[in-house]
C-alpha positions as MATLAB code, in Angstrom:
seq = 'MKKITLGFLVLFLSIAWTQAFAAGEKTKIILLIAEQNIEGPQRAWWASEVDLSTTESTIAQKLMESGYEVLEPSALSKVIKKDKAFRLVDLSEAQSIKLGNLTQADYVIQGKAVASAGGNVLQSNMRSCFANITAKLIRVKDGKVAAYLDAAGNSVHMDVITGGREALTSAASDLASKVIAAICKEGGK';
ca = [
       0.000    0.000    0.000;
       2.873    2.360    0.852;
       4.499    1.663   -2.528;
       1.282    2.498   -4.394;
       0.830    5.715   -2.394;
       4.478    6.650   -2.949;
       4.100    5.867   -6.680;
       1.049    8.141   -6.981;
       2.832   10.885   -5.055;
       5.872   10.711   -7.336;
       3.642   10.701  -10.436;
       1.625   13.656   -9.161;
       4.745   15.672   -8.279;
       6.382   14.972  -11.637;
       3.254   16.099  -13.519;
       2.963   19.224  -11.371;
       6.667   20.034  -11.868;
       6.403   19.554  -15.643;
       3.381   21.859  -15.855;
       5.042   24.490  -13.664;
       8.199   24.369  -15.791;
       6.233   24.582  -19.052;
       4.161   27.488  -17.712;
       7.347   29.528  -17.216;
       8.305   29.360  -20.886;
       6.832   32.076  -23.054;
       5.853   31.504  -26.659;
       8.461   33.254  -28.843;
       7.297   35.173  -31.897;
       9.102   36.961  -34.737;
       7.284   39.758  -36.547;
       8.098   40.104  -40.250;
       5.493   42.566  -41.521;
       6.624   44.876  -44.309;
       4.870   48.234  -44.076;
       4.133   50.982  -46.549;
       2.538   54.197  -45.338;
       0.903   56.649  -47.725;
       3.322   57.789  -50.451;
       6.262   56.328  -48.512;
       8.621   53.503  -49.396;
       7.995   49.955  -48.268;
       9.913   49.361  -45.020;
      11.100   46.204  -43.320;
      13.416   46.154  -40.286;
      15.190   42.971  -41.407;
      16.138   44.491  -44.786;
      17.631   47.702  -43.377;
      18.682   49.339  -40.152;
      15.229   50.698  -39.208;
      13.356   49.684  -36.068;
      10.013   47.934  -35.925;
       7.318   49.549  -38.029;
       4.171   51.146  -36.617;
       2.311   47.925  -37.354;
       4.901   45.678  -35.720;
       5.284   47.942  -32.682;
       1.548   47.874  -32.022;
       1.312   44.100  -32.481;
       4.417   43.537  -30.335;
       2.983   45.629  -27.508;
      -0.316   43.694  -27.518;
       1.482   40.338  -27.651;
       3.799   41.241  -24.771;
       0.832   42.457  -22.698;
      -0.687   39.002  -23.234;
       2.446   37.208  -22.024;
       4.192   36.378  -25.300;
       7.854   37.044  -26.045;
       8.483   39.054  -29.201;
      12.012   38.618  -30.512;
      13.421   42.072  -31.154;
      15.475   43.030  -34.210;
      18.554   43.443  -32.018;
      18.244   39.801  -30.919;
      18.120   38.673  -34.548;
      20.730   40.995  -36.056;
      23.642   38.514  -35.873;
      21.656   35.839  -37.699;
      20.474   38.299  -40.362;
      23.980   39.697  -40.942;
      25.374   36.167  -41.484;
      22.880   35.263  -44.207;
      22.287   37.938  -46.850;
      19.136   36.108  -48.018;
      17.388   37.563  -44.947;
      18.013   41.138  -46.161;
      15.178   41.092  -48.717;
      11.933   42.954  -48.034;
       9.910   40.094  -49.539;
      11.170   37.089  -47.586;
       9.829   33.762  -48.743;
       7.937   31.531  -46.354;
      10.907   29.130  -46.318;
      13.310   31.940  -45.391;
      10.963   33.088  -42.592;
      10.802   29.554  -41.207;
      14.596   29.228  -41.430;
      14.986   32.491  -39.479;
      12.503   31.180  -36.914;
      14.484   27.949  -36.527;
      17.813   29.754  -36.194;
      16.423   31.973  -33.423;
      14.379   29.239  -31.690;
      11.084   31.053  -32.237;
       7.776   29.208  -31.926;
       5.923   31.316  -34.506;
       6.673   33.751  -37.299;
       4.099   36.328  -38.333;
       4.803   37.187  -41.960;
       2.787   39.794  -43.794;
       2.262   43.175  -45.426;
       0.649   46.372  -44.181;
      -0.389   49.150  -46.547;
      -1.955   52.525  -45.769;
      -3.661   54.611  -48.427;
      -5.403   57.965  -48.585;
      -9.004   58.408  -49.596;
     -10.945   61.516  -50.456;
     -11.478   64.706  -48.511;
     -14.122   64.792  -45.819;
     -16.924   67.100  -46.957;
     -16.460   70.764  -46.082;
     -13.112   70.256  -44.321;
      -9.375   69.894  -44.872;
      -9.472   66.386  -43.409;
      -8.591   63.295  -45.471;
      -9.796   59.746  -45.025;
      -7.006   57.222  -44.539;
      -7.240   53.441  -44.671;
      -4.914   50.573  -43.744;
      -5.034   46.898  -44.618;
      -2.860   44.130  -43.217;
      -2.624   40.562  -44.438;
      -0.523   38.062  -42.521;
       0.266   34.405  -41.989;
       0.888   32.882  -38.582;
       3.507   30.205  -39.263;
       4.363   27.444  -36.784;
       8.148   27.150  -36.925;
       8.480   23.568  -35.642;
       6.684   22.051  -38.639;
       6.642   24.989  -41.084;
       2.853   24.914  -41.401;
       0.641   27.985  -41.647;
      -1.478   27.994  -38.482;
      -3.706   30.867  -39.622;
      -4.248   33.338  -42.441;
      -5.241   36.682  -40.968;
      -6.274   40.107  -42.150;
      -7.274   43.364  -40.529;
      -8.293   46.867  -41.528;
      -8.247   50.275  -39.886;
      -9.160   53.811  -40.789;
      -8.555   57.360  -39.681;
      -9.409   60.932  -40.610;
      -6.628   63.503  -40.367;
      -5.392   66.712  -41.970;
      -1.984   65.138  -42.597;
      -2.178   61.955  -44.657;
       1.078   60.530  -43.254;
      -0.198   60.854  -39.679;
      -3.615   59.599  -40.764;
      -1.987   56.591  -42.400;
      -0.017   55.833  -39.244;
      -3.218   56.051  -37.158;
      -5.007   53.706  -39.579;
      -2.068   51.258  -39.444;
      -2.135   51.328  -35.634;
      -5.871   50.582  -35.634;
      -5.482   47.691  -38.077;
      -2.490   46.307  -36.159;
      -4.423   46.313  -32.900;
      -7.179   44.324  -34.589;
      -4.661   41.895  -36.093;
      -2.941   41.373  -32.722;
      -6.235   40.191  -31.210;
      -6.637   37.725  -34.070;
      -3.057   36.457  -33.650;
      -3.594   35.888  -29.925;
      -6.846   34.029  -30.601;
      -5.137   31.838  -33.243;
      -2.240   30.946  -30.925;
      -4.629   30.172  -28.073;
      -6.645   27.939  -30.411;
      -3.403   26.088  -31.145;
      -2.839   25.561  -27.448;
      -0.025   28.104  -27.156;
       0.439   30.314  -24.134;
];
């Protein structure tokens, strides 16, 4: 009887320890979303020396608030400098997965964000601005697309560049919620 009780105790403690250890590990995510604001060039942090875009910054903030770890450009710079194939704005899915493997990420979010200006608001100097984001949530361990996502945002502003940035922020916030829901559906933390 003592051996059975001791066996159950050991089993219970090992399960509890495994769950506690696993709970301490955060899901690691790389953001690879090329962004183009109104009349501006397409930007991507991995292809140049710029920081995260408006879209990526907003998504990163929401993901970190939800307990995920977003791998920063500075953490990836050594890997990107070693392989010039990572310096392209339009990375292929295979290259994104390779970067995820090299940096031990769990997911890569690959996509594009574009802001555009609409017409003037009636009887004002304000302009309508719109943003659209399309993205793939890619599971690094098996290279499969876990989810195809899209989001949209809009803004009205006198300055189209600022309006575009506001629209991109709105769309990115919406996309972040969808990313979190997709990871949770997968069983990720």
